[in-house]
C-alpha positions as MATLAB code, in Angstrom:
seq = 'MAERMRKDFCINCRKETEYLLRKGSITKKIRDKDYMFNITVAVCSECGEEMSLPGLIDRNVQEIDEQYRAYEGLVTKEDIENLMSIYNIGKAPLSLALGFGEITITRYLEGQVPSKDYSRIIKTCLTSPAQMKSHLKLYKDKLTVTAYKKAWTAAGNIEKMFSVSDKMRRVIACIFEALEEV';
ca = [
      44.765  -29.744  -48.714;
      47.169  -26.899  -47.143;
      46.332  -23.387  -48.243;
      49.111  -22.099  -49.767;
      50.342  -18.413  -48.080;
      49.993  -15.483  -50.035;
      53.058  -13.327  -50.536;
      53.271   -9.725  -51.717;
      56.050   -6.921  -51.131;
      56.170   -5.471  -47.277;
      57.695   -1.931  -47.626;
      58.689   -1.989  -44.108;
      60.913   -5.316  -44.464;
      61.689   -4.648  -48.018;
      61.121   -7.684  -49.334;
      58.527  -10.214  -50.489;
      56.922  -11.956  -47.000;
      53.993  -13.952  -46.441;
      50.653  -11.906  -45.262;
      47.336  -12.292  -43.460;
      44.110  -10.913  -44.429;
      41.893   -9.298  -41.533;
      39.421   -7.238  -40.269;
      40.280   -3.912  -38.914;
      38.378   -0.812  -37.818;
      38.825    2.766  -39.363;
      36.245    6.144  -38.296;
      35.504    8.305  -41.321;
      33.786   11.609  -41.106;
      30.894   11.564  -43.875;
      28.731   14.909  -43.982;
      29.915   16.138  -40.394;
      28.804   12.658  -38.933;
      31.591   10.013  -37.859;
      31.257    6.404  -38.769;
      32.879    3.170  -37.653;
      33.721    0.822  -40.682;
      35.135   -2.783  -40.738;
      37.379   -2.827  -43.640;
      40.189   -5.611  -44.883;
      43.643   -5.237  -44.133;
      46.846   -7.093  -44.989;
      49.368   -7.675  -42.391;
      53.080   -8.697  -42.816;
      53.559  -12.131  -41.272;
      57.081  -10.687  -40.586;
      56.936   -7.229  -39.163;
      53.185   -7.046  -37.772;
      52.842   -3.874  -40.138;
      49.745   -3.332  -42.772;
      50.721   -3.897  -46.253;
      49.534   -2.157  -49.454;
      48.135   -4.939  -51.867;
      46.554   -4.244  -55.279;
      42.816   -4.304  -55.589;
      42.795   -3.836  -51.723;
      41.798    0.031  -51.856;
      38.737   -1.326  -54.228;
      38.138   -3.847  -51.794;
      37.813   -1.339  -49.042;
      35.823    0.926  -50.644;
      33.193   -1.674  -51.504;
      33.193   -2.423  -47.875;
      32.639    1.223  -46.954;
      30.179    1.816  -49.320;
      27.583   -1.049  -48.151;
      28.340   -0.486  -44.698;
      27.381    3.334  -44.839;
      24.244    2.554  -46.900;
      23.337   -0.327  -44.575;
      23.866    2.580  -41.476;
      22.094    5.292  -43.413;
      19.117    3.016  -44.548;
      20.065    3.320  -48.182;
      18.997    0.731  -51.110;
      21.750   -1.374  -52.524;
      22.324   -1.913  -55.685;
      21.105   -5.255  -55.814;
      17.985   -3.701  -54.619;
      17.480   -1.608  -57.589;
      18.031   -4.701  -59.828;
      15.915   -6.475  -57.904;
      13.041   -4.148  -58.642;
      13.931   -3.553  -62.563;
      13.698   -7.445  -62.512;
      10.289   -7.635  -60.412;
       8.757   -4.605  -62.587;
      10.054   -5.880  -65.912;
      11.581   -2.546  -66.631;
      14.698   -0.792  -67.348;
      16.632    2.243  -65.746;
      15.687    4.729  -67.951;
      11.856    3.934  -67.639;
      12.278    3.077  -63.672;
      14.242    6.606  -63.107;
      10.725    8.244  -64.916;
       8.333    6.041  -63.289;
       9.459    6.675  -60.284;
       9.704   10.585  -60.875;
      13.671   11.093  -60.965;
      15.605   12.248  -63.609;
      16.319   10.122  -66.691;
      19.539    8.865  -65.827;
      19.554    8.835  -62.036;
      18.736    4.640  -61.674;
      21.942    4.636  -63.971;
      23.867    6.915  -61.588;
      23.220    4.731  -58.749;
      24.109    1.428  -60.553;
      27.285    2.852  -61.277;
      27.787    3.507  -57.307;
      26.371    7.190  -56.712;
      24.988    7.361  -53.419;
      20.790    7.921  -53.633;
      19.292   10.218  -51.020;
      17.423    8.891  -48.358;
      14.097   10.269  -50.169;
      15.068    8.560  -52.931;
      16.140    5.821  -51.381;
      12.662    5.378  -49.611;
      10.419    5.712  -52.936;
      12.717    2.697  -54.263;
      12.310    0.738  -51.220;
       8.682    0.955  -51.117;
       7.938    0.258  -54.705;
      10.119   -2.783  -54.033;
       7.485   -3.827  -51.765;
       4.561   -2.537  -52.558;
       3.025   -3.142  -55.943;
       0.411   -0.917  -55.119;
       2.800    2.049  -54.551;
       4.627    0.973  -57.597;
       1.137    1.349  -59.756;
       0.685    4.673  -57.933;
       3.757    5.948  -59.508;
       3.214    4.325  -62.477;
      -0.090    5.899  -63.114;
       1.346    9.286  -61.923;
       4.212    9.595  -64.422;
       2.695    7.414  -67.239;
       2.753   10.364  -69.381;
       6.839   10.202  -69.124;
       6.782    6.457  -70.235;
       6.440    4.327  -73.298;
       3.268    2.836  -73.941;
       5.474   -0.774  -73.942;
       7.184    0.266  -70.853;
       4.008    1.133  -69.056;
       1.582   -1.801  -69.800;
       5.028   -4.155  -69.093;
       5.409   -2.665  -65.803;
       1.608   -2.326  -65.117;
       1.246   -6.088  -65.721;
       4.057   -7.230  -63.544;
       2.849   -4.970  -60.520;
      -1.043   -6.472  -60.771;
       0.834   -9.805  -61.230;
       2.695   -9.258  -57.841;
      -0.475   -7.857  -56.033;
      -2.632  -10.721  -57.102;
       0.126  -13.192  -55.769;
      -0.249  -11.271  -52.568;
      -4.150  -10.474  -52.176;
      -5.774  -11.438  -49.140;
      -9.985  -11.741  -49.234;
     -11.971   -9.810  -47.236;
     -13.292  -13.238  -45.415;
      -9.344  -13.843  -44.559;
      -9.166  -10.542  -43.313;
     -11.962  -10.941  -41.044;
     -10.829  -14.405  -39.836;
      -7.416  -12.968  -39.182;
      -8.688   -9.944  -37.390;
     -10.917  -12.491  -34.865;
      -7.616  -14.398  -34.285;
      -5.756  -10.882  -33.158;
      -8.859   -9.973  -31.122;
      -8.893  -13.173  -29.328;
      -5.148  -13.237  -28.574;
      -5.644   -9.677  -27.087;
      -1.522   -9.647  -27.581;
       0.796  -10.469  -30.054;
];
């Protein structure tokens, strides 16, 4: 089945024309640093000029946000949602457990870009249940008893799944010594 061509109004041709979506590169300066972003552009099939389509700016903003976070090593909304899911903890309690302001996680989920320091804390807790437990202990007095217990239990369960016995560690160490190079 052939794909139906998309049409919209081209301001250059002054009529409704078919268009193609393709990737284009733009350079943007953010905090005195230049970044190259690949965004989606609509190109008129008749005149070859770029067209402005409903929703395209929103899509470009999302593409730029995702690429900027990747360039700078910042957490994504999905990372934060995964952290909340893994440790069975809500937005406000997670903010407090990590030592942030109460609405920080909410703002990040709404699109605010986190700092590198806060991203590092979130990423560390995402990959280390022991680190999450350390944060929970440190900020226990800021959390409700229920939120603390749920997150602590989840962190403990994850820790158990990935724990390695001392005997296993010795075997791994022997293998590494025998290999001499990895």
